[in-house]
C-alpha positions in Angstrom: 123.8 105.3 109.1 122.8 106.1 105.6 119.7 108.1 106.4 117.6 105.9 104.1 114.6 104.7 106.1 114.1 101.7 103.8 117.3 100.0 104.8 116.2 97.7 107.6 117.4 98.5 111.1 115.6 98.8 114.4 116.1 102.6 114.3 114.6 102.9 110.8 111.7 100.7 111.9 111.0 103.0 114.8 111.2 106.0 112.5 108.8 104.6 110.0 106.3 103.8 112.7 105.9 107.5 113.5 104.0 107.9 110.3 103.1 104.4 109.1 99.4 103.6 108.7 98.0 101.5 111.5 95.0 99.3 110.4 93.6 96.0 111.6 96.1 95.8 114.4 99.3 96.3 112.4 101.6 98.9 111.0 102.5 98.8 107.3 106.2 99.7 106.6 108.5 99.3 103.6 112.1 98.0 103.4 114.5 97.0 100.6 114.5 93.4 99.8 116.3 90.8 97.7 114.0 88.0 96.6 111.5 89.1 99.2 114.0 88.8 102.0 115.1 91.9 104.0 118.2 93.4 102.4 121.1 95.0 104.3 121.7 97.6 101.6 119.7 99.6 99.1 118.2 97.4 96.3 115.8 98.0 93.4 113.2 96.0 95.3 111.0 97.7 97.9 108.5 95.4 99.8 105.8 95.9 102.4 106.1 94.4 105.8 103.6 94.4 108.7 104.6 95.1 112.3 102.2 93.6 114.9 102.9 95.5 118.1 100.7 93.1 120.1 103.6 90.6 119.7 106.5 92.6 118.5 106.7 90.7 115.2 107.5 91.9 111.7 105.9 89.9 109.0 106.3 89.8 105.2 103.6 90.1 102.5 102.5 86.5 103.1 102.6 87.1 106.9 105.6 84.9 107.5 107.6 86.0 110.6 110.8 87.7 109.6 111.8 89.6 112.8 111.0 89.8 116.5 112.2 92.2 119.1 110.7 92.8 122.5 111.2 96.5 122.1 108.3 96.5 119.6 106.1 94.3 121.8 103.3 96.1 123.7 103.3 93.3 126.3 107.0 94.3 127.0 106.3 98.0 127.3 106.2 99.3 123.6 104.0 102.4 123.3 102.4 102.4 119.8 103.1 105.8 118.1 99.6 106.0 116.6 98.1 106.4 120.0 99.9 109.7 120.4 99.1 111.2 117.0 
């Protein structure tokens, strides 16, 4: 692992959630992108994404679904970090 929290991975998403702002039911996080799509490596483009823990979905700036994992879904046991801050 590179240690760069902006390269998308589940571990980096978990790490960003520890300090990410939580407003209107979602967390705002940032990841490297290429043409607005999640990149697997560092790029010159950094984009905002929104994680909705009430469904475990990560959405892009136009709220298109880009990722789902039950480990981020409160209905599947995910404990939102902002509740423990």
